[in-house]
TORDOSE-204843 format. One record per residue: residue in three letters; x, y, z of N, C-alpha, C in turn. Coordinates in Angstrom, 1 decimal. Layout:
BEGIN
NODE res  neast nnorth    nup caeast canorth   caup  ceast cnorth    cup
NODE ALA      X      Y      Z      X       Y      Z      X      Y      Z
...
This chain:
BEGIN
NODE res  neast nnorth    nup caeast canorth   caup  ceast cnorth    cup
NODE MET  109.6   94.6   42.7  110.8    94.0   43.3  110.6   93.4   44.3
NODE SER  111.1   92.0   44.5  110.5    90.7   45.6  111.3   90.5   46.7
NODE CYS  110.7   90.7   47.3  111.3    90.4   49.2  111.4   89.1   49.5
NODE LYS  111.9   88.7   49.9  112.3    87.2   50.2  112.8   87.5   51.7
NODE TRP  111.7   87.0   52.7  112.1    87.0   53.8  112.9   85.6   54.8
NODE ASN  113.9   85.7   55.1  114.0    84.4   56.1  113.4   84.5   57.4
NODE TRP  112.5   83.8   57.3  111.8    83.7   58.2  112.5   83.0   59.4
NODE ARG  113.4   82.1   59.6  114.2    81.9   60.5  115.0   83.2   61.2
NODE ALA  115.3   83.9   60.2  116.0    85.0   61.0  115.1   86.1   62.1
NODE VAL  113.8   86.2   61.3  112.8    87.1   61.4  112.1   86.4   63.0
NODE SER  112.0   85.2   63.0  111.4    84.5   64.0  112.4   84.8   65.3
NODE ALA  113.7   84.4   64.8  114.9    84.6   65.9  115.0   85.7   66.5
NODE VAL  115.3   87.0   65.8  114.9    88.2   66.2  113.8   88.8   67.0
NODE ALA  112.5   88.1   66.5  111.3    88.3   67.4  111.3   87.7   68.7
NODE LEU  111.7   86.5   68.9  111.9    86.0   69.9  112.8   86.5   71.1
NODE LEU  114.0   87.2   70.3  115.2    87.8   71.5  114.4   88.9   71.5
NODE ALA  113.5   89.7   70.9  112.8    90.9   71.7  111.7   90.7   72.3
NODE ALA  111.1   89.5   72.3  110.4    89.4   73.1  110.9   88.8   75.0
NODE LEU  111.9   88.3   74.6  112.9    88.2   75.8  113.5   89.4   76.5
NODE ALA  113.8   89.7   75.6  114.5    91.4   76.4  113.4   92.5   77.0
NODE TRP  111.8   92.4   76.4  110.9    93.2   76.7  110.9   93.1   78.4
NODE PRO  110.7   94.3   79.1  110.8    94.3   80.3  109.4   94.0   80.8
NODE VAL  109.1   92.6   81.5  108.0    92.5   82.1  107.8   92.2   83.5
NODE ALA  106.8   92.9   84.1  106.4    93.0   85.7  106.5   91.3   86.4
NODE ALA  107.5   91.2   86.8  107.6    90.2   87.8  106.1   89.6   88.8
NODE MET  105.5   88.1   88.1  104.7    88.1   89.0  104.7   87.9   90.8
NODE PRO  104.4   88.2   91.7  104.7    87.8   93.0  104.4   86.3   93.2
NODE PRO  105.2   85.6   94.2  104.9    84.0   94.4  103.2   84.3   95.2
NODE GLY  102.8   83.3   95.4  101.5    83.2   95.8  101.3   83.3   97.4
NODE LEU  100.9   83.8   97.8  100.4    84.1   99.3  100.3   82.6  100.1
NODE PRO  101.4   82.2  100.9  101.4    80.7  101.5  100.4   80.3  102.0
NODE GLU  100.4   79.3  102.3   98.9    78.7  102.6   98.4   79.3  104.1
NODE PRO   99.5   79.2  105.1   98.8    79.5  106.5   98.7   81.2  106.5
NODE ALA   98.9   82.2  105.4   98.4    83.6  105.7   97.0   83.6  104.7
NODE ARG   97.4   82.4  103.6   96.0    82.5  102.8   94.7   82.2  103.9
NODE ARG   94.9   81.5  104.8   93.7    81.4  105.1   93.0   82.5  106.4
NODE ALA   94.1   83.1  106.5   93.9    84.3  107.3   93.0   85.5  106.2
NODE VAL   93.5   85.2  105.0   92.9    86.1  103.9   92.0   85.7  103.1
NODE PRO   91.1   85.1  103.3   90.3    84.6  102.4   90.4   85.5  100.5
NODE ASP   90.4   84.5   99.6   90.5    85.2   98.2   91.1   85.7   98.1
NODE ALA   92.5   85.9   98.7   93.5    86.9   98.3   94.1   86.9   97.0
NODE ARG   93.9   88.2   96.8   94.6    88.6   95.5   95.5   90.1   95.3
NODE ALA   96.8   89.6   94.9   98.2    90.7   94.8   97.2   91.9   94.0
NODE ILE   97.3   93.3   94.8   97.0    94.4   94.3   97.9   95.1   93.9
NODE GLY   99.2   95.1   94.2  100.2    95.8   94.0  101.8   95.4   94.2
NODE SER  102.6   95.2   93.8  104.5    94.9   94.3  105.1   95.6   93.9
NODE GLY  106.2   95.8   94.9  107.5    97.1   94.7  108.6   96.5   95.3
NODE THR  109.9   96.7   95.3  111.1    97.1   95.8  112.0   97.8   96.2
NODE LEU  112.2   97.5   97.5  112.9    98.6   98.1  114.1   98.2   98.3
NODE ARG  114.9   99.3   97.7  116.4    99.3   97.3  117.1  100.1   98.6
NODE TRP  117.9  100.4   99.4  118.7   101.5   99.8  119.8  101.8   99.6
NODE LEU  120.2  102.4   99.4  121.9   102.5   98.9  122.5  101.8   98.0
NODE GLY  120.9  101.4   96.5  121.7   101.0   95.9  121.6   99.6   95.9
NODE PHE  121.4   99.0   97.3  121.1    97.6   97.6  119.9   96.9   97.7
NODE HIS  119.6   96.1   97.0  118.1    95.1   97.3  117.8   94.6   98.7
NODE VAL  116.7   95.3   99.4  116.9    95.0  101.0  115.3   93.9  101.0
NODE TYR  114.3   94.3  100.1  113.5    93.1   99.9  112.5   93.7   98.9
NODE ASP  111.1   92.7   98.2  110.1    92.7   98.0  109.0   92.8   98.6
NODE ALA  107.8   93.5   98.5  106.8    93.8   99.2  105.5   93.4   98.0
NODE THR  104.5   92.7   98.4  103.3    92.4   98.0  101.8   92.8   98.7
NODE LEU  101.2   93.7   98.3  100.1    93.8   99.3   98.8   92.7   98.7
NODE TRP   98.1   92.2   99.6   97.0    91.0   99.0   96.0   91.6   99.8
NODE THR   95.0   91.8   99.0   93.6    92.1   99.9   92.4   91.1   99.5
NODE SER   91.2   90.8  100.0   90.0    89.7   99.4   89.5   91.0   98.5
NODE GLY   89.6   92.2   98.6   88.5    93.1   97.8   89.0   93.5   96.8
NODE ALA   88.7   94.4   96.2   88.8    95.1   94.6   90.1   96.1   94.8
NODE ALA   90.0   96.6   95.9   90.9    97.4   96.3   91.2   97.3   97.7
NODE TRP   92.6   98.0   98.5   93.2    98.2   99.7   91.9   99.1  100.5
NODE SER   91.7   98.5  101.9   91.0    99.7  102.8   91.7   99.5  104.4
NODE GLU   92.4  100.4  105.1   92.6   100.2  105.9   92.2   99.6  107.3
NODE SER   90.9   99.3  106.9   89.9    99.0  107.9   89.2   97.9  107.3
NODE ALA   89.9   97.0  106.5   89.7    95.7  105.9   90.7   94.8  106.3
NODE ARG   90.4   93.3  106.0   91.8    92.3  106.1   92.4   92.6  105.1
NODE PHE   93.9   92.6  105.4   95.0    92.5  104.1   95.8   91.9  104.5
NODE ALA   97.0   91.6  103.9   98.3    90.9  103.9   99.4   92.0  103.3
NODE LEU  100.5   92.6  104.3  101.7    92.8  103.3  102.6   91.2  103.5
NODE ASP  103.1   91.3  102.4  104.0    90.0  102.2  105.4   90.7  101.7
NODE ILE  106.1   90.3  102.4  107.7    90.9  102.8  108.8   90.2  102.0
NODE ARG  109.3   90.1  101.3  110.0    88.8  101.0  111.9   89.8  101.2
NODE TYR  112.3   89.1  101.7  114.0    89.7  101.9  114.8   88.9  101.3
NODE ALA  115.7   90.1  100.8  116.8    89.8   99.7  118.6   90.1  100.8
NODE ARG  118.0   90.4  101.9  119.3    90.4  102.7  118.7   90.0  104.6
NODE SER  119.9   89.6  104.9  120.0    89.4  106.2  119.9   89.9  107.2
NODE ILE  118.5   90.5  107.9  118.4    91.3  108.8  118.1   90.4  110.2
NODE THR  118.5   91.1  111.7  118.1    90.0  113.0  116.7   90.8  113.0
NODE GLY  115.7   89.9  113.7  114.7    90.3  113.8  114.3   91.6  115.1
NODE GLY  115.7   91.6  115.8  115.6    92.7  116.8  115.7   94.3  115.6
NODE ALA  116.9   94.2  114.6  116.4    94.9  113.5  115.5   95.6  113.0
NODE LEU  114.6   94.3  112.5  113.5    94.5  112.2  112.6   95.5  113.3
NODE ALA  112.4   95.1  114.3  111.5    95.8  115.2  112.1   97.0  115.3
NODE THR  113.5   97.6  115.7  113.8    98.6  115.8  113.5  100.1  114.6
NODE THR  113.8   99.3  113.7  113.5   100.0  112.7  111.8  100.4  112.5
NODE SER  111.1   99.2  112.6  109.7    99.7  112.7  109.3  100.6  113.6
NODE VAL  110.0  100.9  114.7  109.7   101.5  115.9  110.3  102.6  115.6
NODE GLY  110.9  103.0  115.2  111.8   104.5  114.8  111.4  105.1  113.7
NODE GLU  110.4  104.4  112.7  109.2   104.9  111.5  108.1  105.0  111.7
NODE MET  107.5  104.4  113.4  106.3   104.8  114.0  106.7  105.8  114.4
NODE ARG  107.6  106.4  115.3  108.0   107.2  116.1  108.0  108.4  115.2
NODE ARG  109.0  108.3  113.9  109.2   109.3  112.9  107.8  110.0  112.4
NODE MET  106.8  109.3  112.3  105.6   109.1  111.9  104.5  110.0  113.1
NODE ASP  105.1  110.1  114.2  104.4   110.8  115.0  103.0  109.5  115.8
NODE LEU  103.3  108.4  115.4  102.3   107.1  115.6  102.6  106.4  117.0
NODE GLY  101.7  107.0  118.0  101.9   106.3  119.4  102.8  106.9  120.0
NODE SER  102.4  107.1  121.6  103.1   107.4  122.5  104.4  106.7  122.9
NODE GLU  105.2  107.4  123.4  106.4   106.6  123.9  106.7  105.0  124.5
NODE ASP  105.1  105.2  125.8  104.9   103.9  126.2  104.6  102.9  125.2
NODE GLN  103.8  103.5  124.3  103.0   102.6  123.3  104.5  101.9  122.7
NODE LEU  105.5  102.8  122.3  106.4   102.4  121.0  107.1  101.2  121.5
NODE GLN  107.3  101.6  123.3  108.4   100.9  123.6  107.9   99.1  124.0
NODE ARG  106.3   99.4  123.9  105.6    98.0  124.4  105.8   97.4  122.8
NODE TRP  105.1   98.1  122.0  105.1    97.4  120.4  106.2   96.8  120.0
NODE GLY  107.7   97.6  120.5  109.3    97.1  120.1  109.1   96.1  121.0
NODE GLN  109.0   95.8  122.0  109.4    94.5  122.6  108.3   93.1  122.2
NODE ALA  107.2   93.6  121.9  106.3    92.8  121.4  106.7   92.1  120.2
NODE MET  107.1   93.2  119.1  107.9    92.9  117.6  109.1   91.9  117.6
NODE SER  109.7   92.4  118.8  111.0    91.7  119.1  110.6   90.2  119.2
NODE ARG  109.7   89.8  120.4  109.6    88.7  120.3  109.2   87.8  119.2
NODE ILE  108.4   88.6  118.3  107.8    87.6  117.1  108.7   87.7  116.0
NODE PHE  109.1   88.7  116.1  110.2    88.7  114.6  111.2   87.5  114.5
NODE PRO  111.6   86.6  113.8  112.6    86.4  113.6  114.0   87.1  112.8
NODE ASP  115.1   86.4  112.8  115.9    86.9  111.9  115.5   86.3  110.6
NODE VAL  115.9   87.3  109.7  115.7    86.6  108.3  116.7   86.7  107.4
NODE ALA  116.7   85.5  106.0  118.0    85.7  105.7  117.3   85.4  104.3
NODE PRO  118.3   85.8  102.9  117.4    85.9  101.8  116.8   84.9  101.5
NODE GLY  115.7   85.0  100.7  114.0    84.4  100.6  113.3   84.0  101.3
NODE ASP  113.5   84.5  102.7  112.7    84.3  103.8  111.6   85.2  103.6
NODE ARG  110.3   85.2  104.1  108.7    85.8  104.2  108.4   86.1  105.6
NODE LEU  108.4   87.8  105.3  107.5    87.9  107.0  106.1   88.5  106.3
NODE ILE  105.0   87.9  106.8  104.0    88.1  106.5  102.8   89.1  107.3
NODE GLY  102.4   90.3  107.2  101.5    90.6  108.3  100.1   91.1  108.0
NODE ILE   99.1   90.4  108.6   97.5    90.6  108.5   97.2   91.3  109.2
NODE ASN   96.6   92.3  108.5   95.8    93.4  109.3   94.2   92.9  109.6
NODE LEU   94.0   92.7  111.3   93.3    92.0  111.7   92.2   93.5  112.3
NODE PRO   90.7   93.8  111.4   90.6    95.1  111.6   90.2   95.2  112.8
NODE GLY   90.4   96.0  114.0   89.5    96.3  115.2   90.3   95.5  116.2
NODE ARG   91.2   94.6  115.6   91.8    94.0  116.7   93.3   93.9  116.6
NODE GLY   93.8   94.1  115.9   95.7    94.0  116.0   96.1   93.3  114.1
NODE ALA   96.9   92.8  114.6   97.9    92.2  113.5   98.5   90.8  114.2
NODE ALA   98.4   90.2  112.8   99.1    88.8  112.8  100.4   88.8  112.0
NODE PHE  101.4   87.9  112.5  102.3    87.7  111.7  102.9   86.8  111.4
NODE TYR  103.4   86.1  110.2  103.2    84.5  109.5  104.6   84.5  108.6
NODE SER  105.3   83.4  108.8  106.5    83.2  108.0  106.2   82.1  106.8
NODE ALA  106.4   82.0  106.0  105.9    81.3  105.0  105.5   79.8  105.6
NODE GLU  105.6   79.5  106.1  105.4    77.9  107.3  104.6   77.9  108.5
NODE ARG  104.3   79.0  108.9  103.3    78.9  110.0  103.6   80.5  110.9
NODE LEU  102.3   80.4  111.5  102.0    81.9  112.2  103.2   81.8  113.5
NODE LEU  103.7   83.2  113.4  104.8    83.5  114.2  103.9   84.2  115.6
NODE GLY  103.1   85.0  115.5  102.5    85.6  116.8  101.1   86.7  116.6
NODE HIS  100.9   87.0  117.4   99.7    88.1  117.1  100.0   89.1  118.3
NODE ILE   99.4   90.5  117.9   99.8    91.6  118.5   98.5   91.9  118.5
NODE ASP   97.6   92.0  119.9   96.4    92.3  120.0   96.4   93.6  120.3
NODE ASP   96.3   94.9  119.4   96.2    96.1  119.7   95.9   96.8  118.2
NODE ALA   94.8   97.2  118.1   94.6    97.7  116.8   95.2   99.1  116.4
NODE GLN   95.5   99.8  117.5   96.3   101.0  117.5   97.7  100.7  116.6
NODE PHE   98.2   99.6  117.1   99.5    99.0  116.8   99.6   98.3  115.0
NODE ALA   98.3   98.1  115.1   98.0    97.5  113.5   97.9   98.6  112.9
NODE ARG   97.5   99.7  113.3   97.3   101.1  112.3   98.7  101.6  112.2
NODE ALA   99.7  101.7  113.1  100.8   102.4  113.3  102.1  101.4  112.6
NODE PHE  101.7  100.1  112.4  102.6    99.2  111.8  102.4   99.5  110.4
NODE PHE  101.4   98.9  109.7  101.2    99.2  108.2  101.2  100.5  107.6
NODE ALA  101.2  101.1  108.3  101.1   102.8  108.1  102.4  103.2  107.5
NODE ILE  103.5  102.3  108.2  105.3   102.4  107.6  104.9  102.5  106.1
NODE TRP  104.4  101.9  105.7  103.9   101.3  104.2  103.2  102.1  103.3
NODE LEU  102.0  102.1  103.9  100.7   102.5  103.4  100.1  103.7  103.6
NODE ASP  100.8  104.5  104.6  100.3   106.1  105.1  100.8  106.9  103.8
NODE GLY  100.2  108.0  103.5  100.6   109.0  102.8  102.3  109.6  103.6
NODE ARG  102.4  109.5  104.4  103.7   110.2  105.3  105.1  109.2  105.0
NODE THR  104.4  107.7  104.5  105.9   107.2  104.2  107.2  107.2  104.1
NODE ARG  108.2  107.0  104.4  109.6   107.2  103.4  109.6  107.1  102.5
NODE GLU  108.3  106.0  101.9  109.1   105.2  100.7  107.7  105.6   99.9
NODE PRO  107.3  107.1   99.3  106.5   106.8   98.7  106.2  106.2   97.0
NODE ASP  107.1  106.1   96.3  106.9   105.4   95.1  106.9  103.7   95.3
NODE LEU  107.3  103.4   96.7  106.7   101.7   97.2  105.5  101.6   97.1
NODE ARG  105.1  102.9   97.9  103.3   102.7   98.3  102.9  103.1   97.4
NODE ALA  102.9  103.6   96.2  101.9   103.6   94.9  101.9  102.5   94.5
NODE THR  103.3  101.6   94.1  103.3   100.5   93.4  102.4   99.2   94.4
NODE LEU  102.4   99.6   95.6  101.9    98.7   96.6  100.3   98.7   96.5
NODE LEU  100.1   99.9   96.1   98.3   100.4   96.1   97.8  100.3   94.6
NODE GLY   98.7   99.7   93.9   98.2    99.6   92.3   99.0  100.6   91.6
NODE GLY   99.5  101.4   91.9   99.9   102.5   91.1  101.1  102.3   90.2
NODE HIS  101.6  103.0   89.7  103.0   102.7   88.9  103.8  103.6   89.3
NODE GLY  103.9  103.7   90.7  105.2   104.5   91.1  106.7  103.9   90.5
NODE ARG  107.6  104.8   90.5  109.1   104.2   90.6  109.1  103.6   92.0
NODE SER  109.4  101.9   91.8  109.8   101.5   93.1  111.7  101.3   93.2
NODE ARG  111.9  101.7   94.1  113.0   101.6   94.3  113.5  100.6   95.2
């Protein structure tokens, strides 16, 4: 029995199969202003946050080392898929810190006011990048420039805990940010 292959058909099927294969999207590179703050930054994990089925944002965790450490310099890069006011970002952040019992009411009030001054309103495609400055606090960048600093190490620990602490509301997102394979929602 002789088998004749139609190589065009085989090639077309192989190409369609390759295009249909799910591929993890590579995050966009860390913008230059933030890259200067985290030299040799490399993405260790990325994930997507969905709320009630709506795509809210994509996030990537960048470090200079092989793994994340809360005591090292790192960047959390959030790329928004929805419009959100800076005030809502600050209020939501304070609410999560309060839920996790991270800070006194006085601290939460001060941190909320500081974030409200720094965080801009975001639209789809905008980026907000938080840089952990060990022992000092946090710096915040857009894709184009430095937005501001909050010079309080306790604030930085509480802020990044929203995504990276074991008590986070989004454990699957945390797992993907830390390089694991949790289901990103």
